[in-house]
C-alpha positions in Angstrom: 96.6 98.3 232.1 93.2 99.9 231.8 91.3 99.1 228.6 87.9 99.9 227.1 86.0 99.7 223.9 84.2 102.7 222.4 82.7 104.4 219.4 84.4 107.4 217.7 81.8 110.2 217.6 84.0 112.8 215.9 86.2 115.8 216.7 85.8 119.1 218.4 87.9 121.5 220.5 88.1 122.4 224.2 89.5 125.3 226.0 92.1 124.8 228.8 92.3 126.9 231.9 95.0 129.0 230.4 92.9 129.8 227.4 94.7 127.5 224.9 92.5 125.6 222.4 93.1 121.8 222.2 91.6 119.7 219.3 90.1 116.5 220.7 88.5 113.3 219.5 85.3 112.4 221.3 84.9 108.7 222.1 81.8 107.2 223.6 83.6 104.6 225.7 81.7 101.8 227.4 80.2 100.8 229.6 81.6 97.4 228.6 80.8 94.1 230.1 83.5 91.6 231.1 82.5 88.4 229.3 85.6 86.3 229.8 88.8 86.2 231.8 91.9 84.4 230.5 94.4 82.9 233.0 97.9 81.9 232.2 97.7 78.4 233.8 94.5 77.5 231.9 94.7 79.5 228.7 98.4 80.1 228.2 98.0 83.8 228.5 96.4 86.4 230.8 93.8 88.8 229.6 90.2 90.0 229.6 87.4 89.9 227.0 85.1 93.0 226.8 81.8 93.3 225.0 80.3 96.6 223.7 77.6 97.8 221.4 74.1 96.8 222.5 71.8 95.3 219.7 68.3 93.9 219.5 67.6 90.4 220.7 68.0 87.9 217.8 70.6 89.9 215.9 73.4 87.6 217.2 73.8 83.9 216.8 72.6 81.6 219.5 76.2 80.7 220.4 77.0 84.4 220.9 73.9 85.1 222.9 74.6 82.1 225.1 78.1 83.2 225.8 76.9 86.7 226.8 74.1 85.3 228.9 76.5 83.4 231.0 78.2 86.7 231.9 74.9 88.4 232.6 75.2 90.7 229.6 72.6 91.8 227.1 73.1 91.1 223.4 76.3 93.1 222.5 77.8 93.3 219.0 81.6 93.6 219.6 83.8 91.3 221.6 87.5 92.1 222.0 90.2 90.5 224.1 92.9 92.6 225.8 96.0 90.7 226.8 97.9 91.8 229.9 99.3 90.0 233.0 97.6 92.5 235.3 94.2 92.0 233.7 94.2 88.3 234.5 95.4 88.7 238.0 93.2 87.7 241.0 92.5 91.3 241.9 91.7 92.1 238.2 88.2 92.3 236.7 85.8 89.4 237.0 83.2 88.0 234.6 80.1 90.2 234.7 81.9 93.3 235.9 81.2 96.6 234.1 84.2 98.6 232.7 83.6 102.4 232.4 85.7 105.5 231.7 86.2 105.8 235.5 89.2 103.5 235.0 91.0 106.4 233.2 92.0 109.8 234.3 92.8 113.1 232.6 96.4 113.6 231.5 96.9 109.8 231.2 98.8 108.5 228.2 96.8 106.0 226.0 97.0 104.3 222.7 94.0 103.9 220.4 93.5 101.2 217.8 91.0 101.2 215.0 90.3 100.6 211.3 91.4 103.6 209.2 89.2 105.4 206.8 88.9 103.5 203.5 89.8 105.6 200.5 89.3 103.0 197.7 91.7 102.2 194.9 94.3 105.0 194.5 97.3 105.6 192.3 100.9 105.9 193.4 100.9 109.7 193.7 98.1 109.7 196.3 98.9 106.4 198.0 102.7 106.7 198.3 103.4 110.4 197.7 105.2 109.8 194.4 106.1 112.8 192.1 104.4 113.1 188.7 106.3 113.2 185.4 106.6 116.2 183.1 103.5 117.4 181.3 105.2 119.3 178.4 106.9 118.4 175.2 104.5 115.6 174.4 105.2 113.6 177.5 102.7 110.9 178.2 104.3 109.9 181.6 102.3 112.2 183.8 100.8 110.1 186.6 102.0 106.7 185.4 104.0 104.6 187.9 106.9 104.0 185.5 109.3 101.1 185.5 108.6 98.4 188.2 111.1 95.7 187.5 114.1 94.3 185.6 114.2 92.6 182.2 115.5 89.0 181.6 116.7 88.7 185.2 114.9 88.3 187.6 112.1 88.4 185.1 109.5 89.2 187.7 108.3 92.0 190.0 109.5 91.9 193.6 107.0 91.6 196.3 106.3 94.7 198.3 106.6 97.2 195.4 104.9 100.4 196.1 102.2 100.4 193.4 98.5 101.6 193.0 96.0 99.7 195.1 93.5 100.0 197.9 94.3 102.8 200.3 93.2 102.8 204.0 90.8 100.3 205.6 93.6 98.8 207.7 94.0 98.3 211.4 96.3 101.0 212.9 97.3 101.9 216.4 98.1 105.5 217.4 100.4 105.7 220.4 101.4 108.5 222.7 97.9 110.1 222.9 96.7 112.0 226.0 93.3 112.2 227.6 92.2 115.8 227.8 88.9 115.3 229.7 86.6 112.6 231.0 82.8 112.9 231.2 81.8 110.0 233.4 78.1 110.9 233.3 77.9 110.5 229.5 80.7 107.9 229.2 82.8 110.1 227.1 86.6 110.2 226.6 88.1 113.4 225.1 91.5 112.5 223.6 94.0 115.1 222.3 94.5 114.9 218.6 93.1 112.5 216.1 92.6 108.7 216.3 92.3 106.1 213.6 88.9 105.3 212.2 85.8 107.0 210.7 82.9 108.5 212.6 80.9 105.8 214.4 83.6 103.3 214.0 84.7 101.0 216.9 88.0 101.8 218.6 90.1 100.2 221.4 91.6 102.4 224.1 94.4 101.2 226.3 96.8 102.8 228.6 100.2 103.4 227.0 103.1 102.8 229.4 
């Protein structure tokens, strides 16, 4: 499994050889530093920890800076672990290695995880696609949620009711995406379609078997 951290720059479109237009999301992926390698015998699972997002000296805690210094890495903001048996193998990445977009190829299937765009407190119509009530004959039930529970029994509202509340700002993973192009010189991944997250948000890109 190939994995990398990146920053979502936005969306654009590219033209294929046959002239068709493909909407793509541009991700500035890496280079990431391998700061830790997990082994099954020692840690109970296999995986690799990647660091991304260079910041000024002193912006991190001394513990974080010390951890990165052991791996020969500059101060990096984001640390993420990717679990996979192949990543922890002997021929896998080692501490201090650089991970770049060269580990991917055009046409490869990937999955992208990120924090979705936060949309604040929203009502049931926008958040859950409810229908509104009638607006004529003096009706006051236009966008209200309506009845949400029973009476004397069970005398409470069940958990999980679809009601107004915060919308977005949750971790989501989009699977089945395809890499359209790779620009290794500028560390860019162009992925077909949209991916979770706002502009300049951090996303995780992994191969999707």
